[in-house]
MARBA-3410 file (N, C-alpha, C, O; in Angstrom, 1 decimal):
213
9.4,5.9,-19.8,8.0,5.6,-20.3,7.2,4.9,-19.2,7.7,4.0,-18.6 ~ 6.0,5.3,-19.0,5.1,4.7,-18.1,4.8,3.3,-18.5,4.6,3.0,-19.7 ~ 4.6,2.3,-17.6,4.2,1.0,-17.9,2.7,0.9,-18.2,2.0,1.9,-18.0 ~ 2.3,-0.2,-18.7,0.9,-0.4,-19.0,0.1,-0.2,-17.7,-1.0,0.4,-17.7 ~ 0.5,-0.8,-16.6,-0.2,-0.7,-15.3,-0.2,0.8,-14.9,-1.3,1.2,-14.4
0.8,1.5,-15.0,0.8,2.9,-14.6,-0.1,3.8,-15.4,-0.8,4.7,-14.9 ~ -0.2,3.5,-16.7,-1.1,4.2,-17.6,-2.5,3.9,-17.2,-3.4,4.8,-17.2 ~ -2.8,2.7,-16.8,-4.2,2.3,-16.4,-4.6,3.1,-15.2,-5.7,3.5,-15.0 ~ -3.7,3.3,-14.2,-4.0,4.0,-13.0,-4.4,5.4,-13.2,-5.0,6.0,-12.4 ~ -4.0,6.0,-14.3,-4.3,7.4,-14.6,-5.6,7.5,-15.5,-6.0,8.6,-15.9
-6.2,6.3,-15.8,-7.4,6.3,-16.6,-8.6,6.4,-15.8,-8.8,5.6,-14.9 ~ -9.5,7.5,-16.0,-10.7,7.7,-15.2,-11.6,6.5,-15.1,-12.2,6.2,-14.1 ~ -11.8,5.8,-16.3,-12.6,4.6,-16.3,-12.1,3.5,-15.4,-12.8,2.9,-14.7 ~ -10.8,3.2,-15.5,-10.2,2.2,-14.7,-10.3,2.5,-13.2,-10.5,1.6,-12.4 ~ -10.1,3.8,-12.9,-10.2,4.2,-11.5,-11.5,3.9,-10.9,-11.7,3.7,-9.7
-12.5,4.0,-11.8,-13.9,3.7,-11.3,-14.2,2.2,-11.0,-14.9,1.9,-10.1 ~ -13.6,1.3,-11.9,-13.9,-0.1,-11.7,-12.8,-0.8,-10.9,-13.0,-2.0,-10.5 ~ -11.7,-0.1,-10.6,-10.6,-0.8,-10.0,-10.9,-1.5,-8.7,-10.7,-2.7,-8.5 ~ -11.4,-0.7,-7.7,-11.6,-1.2,-6.4,-12.8,-2.2,-6.3,-12.8,-3.2,-5.5 ~ -13.9,-1.9,-7.0,-15.1,-2.7,-6.9,-15.0,-4.0,-7.7,-15.5,-5.1,-7.2
-14.3,-4.0,-8.8,-14.3,-5.2,-9.7,-12.9,-5.9,-9.8,-12.7,-7.1,-9.6 ~ -11.9,-5.1,-10.2,-10.6,-5.6,-10.5,-9.9,-6.0,-9.2,-9.3,-7.1,-9.2 ~ -9.9,-5.2,-8.2,-9.1,-5.5,-7.0,-9.5,-6.8,-6.3,-8.6,-7.5,-5.9 ~ -10.8,-7.1,-6.1,-11.1,-8.3,-5.5,-10.7,-9.6,-6.2,-10.2,-10.5,-5.6 ~ -10.7,-9.5,-7.6,-10.2,-10.6,-8.4,-8.7,-10.7,-8.2,-8.2,-11.8,-8.1
-8.0,-9.6,-8.2,-6.6,-9.6,-8.2,-6.1,-10.1,-6.8,-5.2,-10.9,-6.7 ~ -6.8,-9.7,-5.7,-6.5,-10.2,-4.4,-6.6,-11.7,-4.3,-5.8,-12.4,-3.7 ~ -7.7,-12.2,-4.9,-7.9,-13.7,-4.9,-6.8,-14.4,-5.7,-6.4,-15.5,-5.3 ~ -6.4,-13.8,-6.7,-5.3,-14.4,-7.5,-4.0,-14.6,-6.7,-3.2,-15.5,-6.9 ~ -3.8,-13.6,-5.8,-2.6,-13.7,-4.9,-2.6,-15.0,-4.1,-1.5,-15.6,-3.8
-3.8,-15.5,-3.8,-3.9,-16.8,-3.1,-4.3,-18.0,-4.0,-4.7,-19.0,-3.5 ~ -4.1,-17.8,-5.3,-4.4,-18.8,-6.2,-5.8,-19.3,-6.1,-6.1,-20.5,-6.2 ~ -6.8,-18.4,-5.9,-8.2,-18.8,-5.8,-8.6,-19.1,-4.3,-9.8,-19.2,-4.1 ~ -7.7,-19.1,-3.4,-8.0,-19.4,-2.0,-8.4,-18.1,-1.3,-8.6,-17.0,-1.9 ~ -8.4,-18.1,0.0,-8.9,-17.0,0.8,-7.8,-16.5,1.7,-8.1,-15.5,2.5
-6.6,-17.0,1.7,-5.5,-16.7,2.6,-5.2,-15.2,2.7,-5.2,-14.6,3.7 ~ -5.0,-14.6,1.5,-4.7,-13.2,1.4,-5.9,-12.3,1.9,-5.7,-11.4,2.7 ~ -7.1,-12.7,1.4,-8.3,-11.9,1.9,-8.5,-12.0,3.4,-8.9,-11.0,4.0 ~ -8.2,-13.2,3.9,-8.4,-13.4,5.4,-7.5,-12.5,6.2,-7.8,-11.8,7.1 ~ -6.2,-12.5,5.8,-5.2,-11.7,6.4,-5.5,-10.2,6.3,-5.4,-9.4,7.2
-6.0,-9.9,5.1,-6.3,-8.5,4.8,-7.4,-8.0,5.7,-7.4,-6.9,6.2 ~ -8.4,-8.8,6.0,-9.5,-8.4,6.8,-9.0,-8.2,8.3,-9.4,-7.3,8.9 ~ -8.2,-9.2,8.7,-7.7,-9.0,10.1,-6.8,-7.8,10.3,-6.9,-7.1,11.3 ~ -6.0,-7.5,9.3,-5.1,-6.3,9.3,-5.9,-5.1,9.3,-5.7,-4.1,10.0 ~ -6.9,-5.0,8.4,-7.8,-3.9,8.3,-8.5,-3.6,9.6,-8.7,-2.4,10.0
-9.0,-4.7,10.3,-9.6,-4.5,11.6,-8.7,-3.9,12.6,-9.1,-3.0,13.4 ~ -7.4,-4.3,12.6,-6.4,-3.8,13.5,-6.2,-2.3,13.2,-6.1,-1.5,14.1 ~ -6.0,-2.0,11.9,-5.7,-0.6,11.5,-6.8,0.4,11.7,-6.6,1.6,11.8 ~ -8.1,-0.1,11.7,-9.2,0.7,11.8,-9.8,0.7,13.2,-10.9,1.2,13.4 ~ -9.0,0.2,14.2,-9.5,0.2,15.6,-9.7,1.6,16.1,-9.0,2.6,15.6
-10.6,1.9,17.0,-10.9,3.2,17.5,-9.6,3.9,18.1,-8.8,3.2,18.8 ~ -9.4,5.1,17.9,-8.3,5.8,18.4,-8.1,7.2,17.7,-8.6,7.4,16.7 ~ -7.2,8.0,18.4,-6.9,9.3,17.8,-5.5,9.3,17.3,-4.5,9.7,17.9 ~ -5.4,8.8,16.0,-4.1,8.6,15.4,-4.0,9.5,14.1,-5.0,9.9,13.6 ~ -2.8,9.7,13.7,-2.5,10.3,12.4,-1.9,9.3,11.5,-0.9,8.7,11.8
-2.7,9.0,10.4,-2.3,7.9,9.5,-2.1,8.4,8.1,-2.7,9.4,7.7 ~ -1.2,7.7,7.4,-0.9,8.1,6.0,-1.1,6.8,5.2,-0.4,5.8,5.5 ~ -1.9,6.9,4.1,-2.1,5.8,3.2,-1.5,6.1,1.9,-2.1,6.9,1.1 ~ -0.3,5.6,1.6,0.5,6.0,0.4,0.0,5.1,-0.8,-0.1,3.9,-0.7 ~ -0.1,5.8,-2.0,-0.6,5.1,-3.2,-2.0,4.6,-2.9,-2.3,3.4,-3.1
-2.9,5.5,-2.4,-4.2,5.1,-1.9,-5.2,4.7,-2.9,-6.2,4.1,-2.6 ~ -4.9,5.0,-4.2,-5.9,4.6,-5.3,-7.2,5.3,-5.0,-7.2,6.5,-4.6 ~ -8.4,4.6,-5.1,-9.7,5.3,-4.9,-10.1,5.4,-3.5,-11.2,5.8,-3.2 ~ -9.2,5.1,-2.5,-9.4,5.5,-1.1,-10.2,4.5,-0.3,-10.6,4.9,0.8 ~ -10.4,3.3,-0.7,-11.2,2.4,0.1,-10.5,2.0,1.4,-11.2,2.0,2.4
-9.2,1.8,1.4,-8.5,1.5,2.6,-8.5,2.8,3.5,-8.7,2.8,4.7 ~ -8.2,3.9,2.8,-8.1,5.2,3.5,-9.4,5.4,4.3,-9.3,5.7,5.5 ~ -10.5,5.3,3.7,-11.8,5.6,4.4,-12.0,4.5,5.4,-12.6,4.8,6.5 ~ -11.7,3.3,5.2,-11.9,2.2,6.2,-11.1,2.5,7.4,-11.6,2.4,8.5 ~ -9.8,2.9,7.3,-9.0,3.2,8.4,-9.6,4.5,9.1,-9.6,4.5,10.4
-10.0,5.5,8.4,-10.4,6.7,8.9,-11.7,6.6,9.7,-11.9,7.3,10.7 ~ -12.6,5.6,9.3,-13.8,5.4,10.0,-13.6,5.0,11.5,-14.6,5.1,12.3 ~ -12.5,4.5,11.8,-12.2,4.1,13.2,-11.6,5.2,14.0,-11.5,5.0,15.2 ~ -11.2,6.3,13.4,-10.5,7.3,14.1,-11.4,8.2,14.9,-12.6,8.3,14.6 ~ -10.9,8.7,16.0,-11.7,9.6,16.9,-11.0,10.9,17.1,-9.8,11.1,16.7
-11.7,11.9,17.6,-11.1,13.2,18.0,-10.4,13.9,16.7,-11.1,14.0,15.7 ~ -9.2,14.3,16.9,-8.5,14.9,15.8,-7.7,13.9,14.9,-6.9,14.3,14.1 ~ -8.0,12.6,15.0,-7.4,11.6,14.2,-7.7,11.9,12.7,-8.8,12.3,12.4 ~ -6.8,11.6,11.9,-6.9,11.7,10.4,-6.2,10.6,9.7,-5.2,10.2,10.1 ~ -6.8,10.2,8.6,-6.1,9.3,7.6,-6.0,10.1,6.3,-7.0,10.4,5.7
-4.8,10.4,5.9,-4.5,11.1,4.7,-4.1,10.1,3.6,-3.2,9.4,3.7 ~ -4.9,10.1,2.5,-4.6,9.3,1.4,-3.8,10.1,0.3,-4.3,11.1,-0.1 ~ -2.7,9.6,-0.1,-1.9,10.2,-1.2,-1.8,9.3,-2.4,-1.6,8.1,-2.2 ~ -1.9,9.9,-3.5,-1.7,9.1,-4.8,-1.2,10.1,-5.8,-1.4,11.3,-5.8 ~ -0.5,9.5,-6.8,0.0,10.4,-7.9,-1.0,10.5,-9.1,-0.8,11.4,-9.9
-2.0,9.7,-9.1,-2.9,9.6,-10.2,-4.1,10.6,-9.9,-4.8,10.3,-9.0 ~ -4.3,11.6,-10.7,-5.5,12.5,-10.6,-6.8,11.7,-10.7,-7.7,12.0,-10.0 ~ -6.8,10.7,-11.6,-8.0,9.9,-11.8,-8.4,9.2,-10.5,-9.5,9.1,-10.1 ~ -7.4,8.5,-9.9,-7.7,7.8,-8.7,-8.1,8.7,-7.6,-9.0,8.4,-6.8 ~ -7.4,9.9,-7.4,-7.8,10.8,-6.4,-9.2,11.4,-6.6,-9.9,11.6,-5.6
-9.6,11.6,-7.8,-10.9,12.1,-8.1,-12.0,11.1,-7.7,-13.0,11.5,-7.1 ~ -11.7,9.8,-7.9,-12.6,8.8,-7.5,-12.6,8.7,-6.0,-13.7,8.5,-5.4 ~ -11.5,8.8,-5.3,-11.4,8.8,-3.9,-12.3,9.9,-3.3,-13.0,9.7,-2.3 ~ -12.2,11.1,-3.8,-12.9,12.3,-3.3,-14.4,12.0,-3.5,-15.2,12.4,-2.6 ~ -14.8,11.4,-4.6,-16.2,11.2,-4.9,-16.8,10.2,-4.0,-17.9,10.3,-3.5
-16.0,9.1,-3.7,-16.6,8.0,-3.0,-16.2,7.7,-1.6,-16.8,7.0,-0.8 ~ -15.0,8.3,-1.2,-14.4,7.9,0.1,-13.9,9.1,0.9,-13.0,8.9,1.8 ~ -14.4,10.3,0.6,-14.0,11.5,1.4,-14.9,11.7,2.6,-15.9,11.0,2.7 ~ -14.6,12.6,3.4,-15.4,13.0,4.5,-15.0,12.4,5.8,-14.1,11.5,5.8 ~ -15.6,12.9,6.9,-15.2,12.4,8.2,-13.7,12.6,8.5,-13.3,13.8,8.5
-13.0,11.6,8.8,-11.6,11.7,9.1,-10.7,11.3,8.0,-9.5,11.2,8.2 ~ -11.2,11.2,6.7,-10.4,10.9,5.6,-10.2,12.1,4.7,-11.2,12.8,4.3 ~ -9.0,12.4,4.3,-8.7,13.5,3.4,-7.7,13.0,2.3,-7.0,12.0,2.6 ~ -7.6,13.7,1.2,-6.8,13.2,0.1,-5.8,14.3,-0.4,-6.2,15.5,-0.4 ~ -4.7,13.9,-0.9,-3.7,14.8,-1.4,-2.9,14.2,-2.6,-2.6,13.0,-2.5
-2.6,14.9,-3.6,-1.8,14.4,-4.7,-0.3,14.6,-4.3,0.1,15.7,-4.0 ~ 0.4,13.5,-4.4,1.8,13.5,-4.0,2.6,12.4,-4.6,2.0,11.3,-4.9 ~ 3.9,12.5,-4.8,4.7,11.5,-5.3,5.3,10.7,-4.1,5.8,11.3,-3.1 ~ 5.1,9.4,-4.1,5.5,8.5,-3.0,7.0,8.6,-2.8,7.5,8.3,-1.7 ~ 7.8,9.0,-3.8,9.3,9.2,-3.7,9.7,10.4,-2.9,10.8,10.5,-2.5
8.7,11.4,-2.8,9.1,12.6,-2.1,7.8,13.1,-1.3,7.2,14.1,-1.8 ~ 7.5,12.4,-0.3,6.2,12.8,0.5,6.4,14.1,1.1,7.4,14.5,1.7 ~ 5.3,15.0,0.9,5.4,16.4,1.4,5.1,16.5,2.9,4.2,17.4,3.3 ~ 5.8,15.8,3.7,5.5,15.8,5.2,6.9,15.8,5.9,7.8,15.2,5.4 ~ 6.9,16.4,7.1,8.1,16.4,7.8,8.5,15.0,8.4,7.6,14.1,8.4
9.7,14.8,8.8,10.1,13.6,9.4,9.2,13.4,10.7,8.8,14.3,11.3 ~ 9.0,12.1,11.0,8.4,11.7,12.3,7.0,12.3,12.5,6.7,12.8,13.5 ~ 6.2,12.2,11.5,4.8,12.8,11.5,3.7,11.9,11.9,2.9,12.2,12.7 ~ 3.7,10.6,11.3,2.5,9.8,11.4,2.7,8.6,12.4,3.8,8.0,12.5 ~ 1.6,8.3,13.0,1.6,7.1,13.9,1.6,5.8,13.1,2.3,4.8,13.5
1.0,5.8,11.9,0.9,4.6,11.1,1.0,5.1,9.6,0.4,6.0,9.2 ~ 1.9,4.4,8.8,2.0,4.7,7.4,1.8,3.3,6.6,2.5,2.4,6.9 ~ 0.9,3.3,5.7,0.6,2.1,5.0,0.9,2.3,3.5,0.8,3.4,3.0 ~ 1.2,1.2,2.8,1.3,1.1,1.4,0.8,-0.2,1.0,1.6,-1.2,1.0 ~ -0.5,-0.4,0.6,-1.1,-1.7,0.4,-1.5,-1.9,-1.0,-2.2,-1.1,-1.7
-1.0,-3.0,-1.6,-1.3,-3.4,-2.9,-1.0,-2.3,-3.9,-1.8,-2.0,-4.8 ~ 0.2,-1.7,-3.8,0.5,-0.6,-4.7,2.0,-0.6,-5.0,2.4,-0.2,-6.1 ~ 2.9,-1.0,-4.1,4.3,-0.9,-4.3,4.8,-1.6,-5.5,5.8,-1.1,-6.2 ~ 4.2,-2.6,-5.9,4.6,-3.4,-7.1,4.3,-2.7,-8.4,4.8,-3.2,-9.5 ~ 3.6,-1.6,-8.4,3.3,-0.9,-9.6,4.1,0.5,-9.7,4.0,1.2,-10.7
4.8,0.8,-8.6,5.5,2.1,-8.6,6.9,1.9,-9.2,7.6,1.0,-8.8 ~ 7.3,2.8,-10.1,8.6,2.7,-10.6,9.7,3.1,-9.6,9.4,4.0,-8.7 ~ 10.8,2.4,-9.6,11.9,2.6,-8.6,11.3,2.6,-7.2,11.3,3.6,-6.5 ~ 10.8,1.4,-6.8,10.0,1.4,-5.5,10.8,1.3,-4.2,10.3,1.8,-3.2 ~ 12.0,0.9,-4.2,12.7,0.7,-3.0,13.0,2.0,-2.2,12.8,2.1,-1.0
13.3,3.2,-2.9,13.4,4.4,-2.2,12.1,4.9,-1.5,12.1,5.6,-0.6 ~ 11.0,4.4,-2.0,9.7,4.7,-1.4,9.6,4.1,0.0,9.1,4.8,0.9 ~ 10.2,3.0,0.3,10.3,2.4,1.6,11.0,3.4,2.6,10.6,3.5,3.7 ~ 12.1,4.0,2.1,12.8,5.0,2.9,11.9,6.1,3.3,11.9,6.6,4.4 ~ 11.1,6.6,2.3,10.2,7.7,2.6,9.1,7.3,3.6,8.7,8.1,4.5
8.6,6.1,3.5,7.5,5.6,4.4,8.1,5.6,5.8,7.4,6.1,6.8 ~ 9.3,5.2,6.0,9.9,5.2,7.4,10.2,6.6,7.8,10.1,6.9,9.0 ~ 10.7,7.4,6.9,11.1,8.8,7.3,9.9,9.5,7.9,10.1,10.2,8.9 ~ 8.7,9.4,7.3,7.6,10.2,7.8,6.9,9.5,9.0,5.9,10.1,9.6 ~ 7.3,8.3,9.4,6.7,7.6,10.5,7.3,8.2,11.8,8.6,8.3,11.9
6.5,8.4,12.8,7.1,8.9,14.1,7.8,7.7,14.8,7.5,6.6,14.5 ~ 8.8,8.0,15.7,9.4,7.0,16.5,8.3,6.2,17.3,7.5,6.8,17.9 ~ 8.4,4.9,17.2,7.4,4.0,17.8,6.2,3.7,16.9,5.4,2.9,17.2 ~ 6.1,4.4,15.8,5.0,4.2,14.8,5.3,3.0,13.9,6.4,2.4,13.9 ~ 4.3,2.6,13.2,4.3,1.4,12.3,4.3,1.7,10.8,3.6,2.7,10.4
5.0,1.0,10.1,4.9,0.9,8.6,4.3,-0.4,8.2,4.8,-1.4,8.6 ~ 3.3,-0.3,7.4,2.5,-1.6,7.0,2.5,-1.6,5.5,2.1,-0.7,4.8 ~ 2.9,-2.8,4.9,3.0,-2.9,3.5,2.4,-4.2,3.1,2.6,-5.3,3.7 ~ 1.7,-4.2,2.0,1.3,-5.5,1.3,1.8,-5.3,-0.2,1.5,-4.4,-0.9 ~ 2.6,-6.3,-0.6,3.1,-6.3,-2.0,3.4,-7.7,-2.4,3.1,-8.7,-1.7
3.9,-7.9,-3.6,4.2,-9.2,-4.2,5.5,-9.8,-3.5,6.2,-9.1,-2.8 ~ 5.7,-11.1,-3.8,6.9,-11.8,-3.3,7.2,-12.9,-4.3,6.3,-13.5,-4.8 ~ 8.5,-13.1,-4.5,8.8,-14.2,-5.4,8.6,-15.5,-4.8,9.0,-15.8,-3.7 ~ 8.0,-16.4,-5.6,7.7,-17.8,-5.2,8.1,-18.7,-6.4,8.5,-18.2,-7.5 ~ 8.0,-20.0,-6.2,8.4,-20.9,-7.2,7.5,-20.7,-8.4,7.9,-20.9,-9.6
6.2,-20.4,-8.2,5.3,-20.2,-9.3,5.6,-19.0,-10.1,5.8,-19.1,-11.4 ~ 5.7,-17.8,-9.5,5.9,-16.6,-10.3,7.3,-16.4,-10.7,7.6,-15.5,-11.4 ~ 8.2,-17.3,-10.3,9.6,-17.3,-10.7,9.8,-18.0,-12.1,10.8,-17.9,-12.7 ~ 8.7,-18.7,-12.5,8.8,-19.3,-13.8,9.1,-18.3,-14.9,8.5,-17.2,-14.9 ~ 9.9,-18.6,-15.9,10.3,-17.5,-16.9,9.1,-16.8,-17.6,9.2,-15.6,-17.7
8.1,-17.6,-18.0,7.0,-17.0,-18.7,6.2,-16.0,-17.8,5.8,-14.9,-18.2 ~ 6.0,-16.4,-16.5,5.3,-15.5,-15.6,6.1,-14.3,-15.3,5.5,-13.2,-15.3 ~ 7.4,-14.4,-15.0,8.2,-13.3,-14.7,8.3,-12.3,-15.9,8.2,-11.1,-15.7 ~ 8.4,-12.8,-17.1,8.4,-12.0,-18.3,7.1,-11.2,-18.5,7.2,-10.0,-18.8 ~ 6.0,-11.9,-18.3,4.7,-11.2,-18.4,4.6,-10.1,-17.4,4.1,-9.0,-17.7
5.0,-10.4,-16.1,4.9,-9.3,-15.1,5.8,-8.1,-15.5,5.4,-7.0,-15.3 ~ 7.0,-8.4,-15.9,7.9,-7.3,-16.3,7.3,-6.5,-17.4,7.4,-5.2,-17.4 ~ 6.7,-7.1,-18.4,6.1,-6.4,-19.6,5.0,-5.5,-19.1,4.7,-4.4,-19.7 ~ 4.2,-5.9,-18.1,3.0,-5.2,-17.7,3.4,-4.1,-16.7,2.5,-3.3,-16.3 ~ 4.6,-4.1,-16.2,5.0,-3.1,-15.2,4.8,-3.6,-13.8,4.8,-2.7,-12.8
4.5,-4.8,-13.6,4.3,-5.4,-12.3,5.6,-6.0,-11.7,6.2,-6.9,-12.3 ~ 6.0,-5.5,-10.6,7.3,-6.0,-10.0,7.1,-7.1,-9.0,6.2,-7.0,-8.1 ~ 7.9,-8.1,-9.1,7.8,-9.2,-8.1,9.1,-9.1,-7.3,10.2,-9.2,-7.8 ~ 8.9,-8.8,-6.0,10.0,-8.6,-5.1,10.6,-9.9,-4.6,9.9,-10.9,-4.3 ~ 11.9,-9.9,-4.4,12.6,-11.0,-3.8,12.1,-11.2,-2.3,11.6,-10.2,-1.7
12.2,-12.4,-1.8,11.7,-12.7,-0.5,12.2,-11.8,0.6,11.5,-11.5,1.6 ~ 13.5,-11.4,0.5,14.1,-10.5,1.6,14.3,-9.1,1.1,14.8,-8.3,1.8 ~ 13.8,-8.7,-0.1,14.1,-7.4,-0.6,13.4,-6.3,0.2,14.1,-5.3,0.5 ~ 12.2,-6.5,0.6,11.5,-5.4,1.3,12.0,-5.4,2.7,12.3,-4.3,3.2 ~ 12.1,-6.5,3.4,12.6,-6.5,4.8,14.0,-6.0,4.9,14.3,-5.2,5.9
14.9,-6.3,4.0,16.2,-5.9,4.1,16.3,-4.3,3.9,17.1,-3.7,4.6 ~ 15.5,-3.8,3.0,15.5,-2.4,2.7,15.0,-1.6,4.0,15.6,-0.6,4.3 ~ 13.9,-2.1,4.6,13.4,-1.5,5.8,14.4,-1.5,6.9,14.6,-0.6,7.6 ~ 15.1,-2.7,7.0,16.1,-2.8,8.1,17.3,-1.9,7.9,17.8,-1.2,8.8 ~ 17.7,-1.7,6.6,18.8,-0.8,6.3,18.4,0.6,6.5,19.3,1.5,6.8
17.1,0.9,6.4,16.6,2.3,6.6,16.4,2.6,8.1,16.2,3.7,8.5 ~ 16.6,1.6,9.0,16.5,1.8,10.4,15.3,1.2,11.1,15.2,1.4,12.3 ~ 14.5,0.5,10.4,13.3,-0.1,11.1,13.7,-1.4,11.9,14.8,-2.0,11.6 ~ 12.9,-1.7,12.9,13.1,-2.9,13.6,11.8,-3.6,13.9,10.8,-3.1,13.4 ~ 11.8,-4.6,14.6,10.6,-5.4,14.9,9.8,-5.7,13.6,8.6,-5.5,13.4
10.6,-6.2,12.6,10.0,-6.4,11.3,9.4,-7.8,11.2,10.0,-8.8,11.5 ~ 8.1,-7.8,10.9,7.4,-9.1,10.8,6.9,-9.2,9.3,6.3,-8.3,8.7 ~ 7.2,-10.4,8.7,6.8,-10.7,7.4,5.9,-11.9,7.3,6.2,-13.0,7.9 ~ 4.7,-11.8,6.7,3.8,-12.9,6.6,3.6,-13.1,5.1,3.1,-12.2,4.4 ~ 4.0,-14.3,4.6,3.8,-14.6,3.2,2.6,-15.4,3.0,2.4,-16.4,3.7
1.7,-14.9,2.1,0.4,-15.6,1.8,0.3,-15.7,0.3,0.1,-14.7,-0.3 ~ 0.3,-16.9,-0.2,0.2,-17.1,-1.6,1.4,-16.4,-2.4,2.5,-16.7,-2.1 ~ 1.0,-15.5,-3.3,2.0,-14.8,-4.1,2.3,-13.4,-3.5,3.0,-12.6,-4.1 ~ 1.8,-13.1,-2.3,2.0,-11.8,-1.7,2.7,-11.9,-0.3,2.8,-12.9,0.3 ~ 3.0,-10.7,0.2,3.6,-10.6,1.5,3.1,-9.4,2.2,2.9,-8.3,1.6
2.8,-9.6,3.5,2.5,-8.5,4.4,3.7,-8.2,5.3,4.3,-9.2,5.8 ~ 4.1,-7.0,5.4,5.3,-6.6,6.2,4.9,-5.5,7.1,4.4,-4.5,6.7 ~ 5.1,-5.7,8.4,4.9,-4.7,9.4,6.2,-4.4,10.1,6.9,-5.3,10.6 ~ 6.6,-3.1,10.2,7.8,-2.7,10.8,7.6,-1.6,11.7,6.7,-0.8,11.6 ~ 8.5,-1.4,12.7,8.4,-0.3,13.7,9.6,0.6,13.6,10.7,0.1,13.4
9.3,1.9,13.6,10.4,2.8,13.7,10.9,3.0,15.1,10.1,3.3,16.0 ~ 12.2,2.7,15.4,12.6,2.8,16.8,12.5,4.1,17.4,12.5,5.2,16.8 ~ 12.2,4.1,18.8,12.2,5.3,19.5,13.5,6.0,19.6,13.7,7.0,20.2
END
């Protein structure tokens, strides 16, 4: 059975308001009202949207705001492909964030329809905590990354605050997964990634890993 969060992602109305209204509030909550998560997000986005001719994949792209942001920095034959399982989210992405170097495709994050070693950069930002059975998705992210390429993730992390019984139970009921502090990094390492960097900000974590040459 789909969780409440997963059902929302397939709702056309929610897909319309998600990035403009819900997502900024949600990001701020990760920093408990502060700006740490938003500040890191801006710096990371600037890095990922730097000019260049790269092939990028944005997994669970939602309405495509990150996809388009990254694509706008690409040159030549560079492309950023946004994939999502929700038709409603993809329809919103095509309406508002298509064109230029950004394209969209419906796909399951557990079985990405791309060959091994395809992309220079693979991202999954603010989405992994809503995906059922999420750890195998990490294997897929690394599989389609070319040797020397980067996997970039933003997701939840367990802290003293969200480990409280009431908070954890509410997250579980809504379909929101809170990952253990080493759960993401250990899975990437076991899948073969190295140069793994983890930055914890508030209730979230940014993880950047490299696929070895």
